[in-house]
C-alpha positions in Angstrom: 35.7 138.0 106.0 37.5 136.0 108.6 35.8 134.9 111.8 37.6 133.8 114.9 35.5 131.8 117.4 36.1 131.9 121.2 36.6 128.6 123.0 37.9 127.2 126.3 41.0 125.1 126.4 40.3 121.7 127.9 43.6 119.9 127.2 47.1 121.0 126.4 49.7 118.7 124.8 52.7 118.6 122.5 52.5 116.9 119.1 55.9 116.5 117.4 57.1 119.4 119.5 54.2 121.7 118.5 52.0 123.0 121.3 48.5 121.7 120.7 45.2 121.6 122.6 41.6 120.6 122.6 39.3 123.6 122.6 35.6 123.5 123.6 33.3 125.7 121.6 30.1 125.5 123.6 30.0 121.7 123.6 31.9 121.1 120.3 35.5 120.1 120.8 38.3 120.5 118.3 42.0 120.3 118.1 43.8 123.7 117.8 47.4 124.7 117.4 48.5 126.8 120.4 51.9 127.9 119.0 50.9 131.6 118.9 49.7 131.7 122.5 51.6 128.9 124.2 53.4 131.1 126.7 50.1 132.9 127.7 47.5 130.1 128.1 46.7 126.9 130.0 43.7 124.6 130.6 40.6 126.7 131.4 41.7 129.8 129.5 39.7 131.1 126.6 41.2 131.7 123.2 40.1 133.0 119.8 40.5 130.3 117.2 40.6 130.7 113.4 41.2 127.8 111.0 42.6 125.6 113.7 45.0 128.2 115.2 44.5 129.9 118.6 45.4 133.5 117.8 44.9 135.3 121.1 43.8 134.9 124.6 40.4 136.4 125.6 38.8 136.8 128.9 35.9 134.5 129.9 33.2 137.3 129.9 34.1 138.5 126.4 34.1 134.9 125.2 30.6 134.2 126.5 29.3 137.5 125.1 30.7 136.6 121.6 29.3 133.0 121.8 25.9 134.4 122.7 25.8 136.8 119.8 26.8 134.0 117.4 24.0 131.8 118.8 21.5 134.7 118.3 22.7 135.0 114.7 22.1 131.3 114.2 25.8 130.7 113.6 26.1 128.3 116.6 23.8 125.7 117.8 22.4 125.8 121.3 24.4 123.6 123.7 22.7 120.3 124.6 
């Protein structure tokens, strides 16, 4: 089973011509490739990320609902 995690884009940049960004997952920040969604997203938008690739844009309310369910399941730590 594959699991995409919602996160908020906090930085957008290009690395060797490839659209990249830093995505915040409830306090944990990771780099993610934005190539699939580059024309749709900007800083502050929420995306679904799987294995380092942002696959789709998601609205903020849905992102928060999903993160809360993952926390309840014990899959995410509580934010500090």
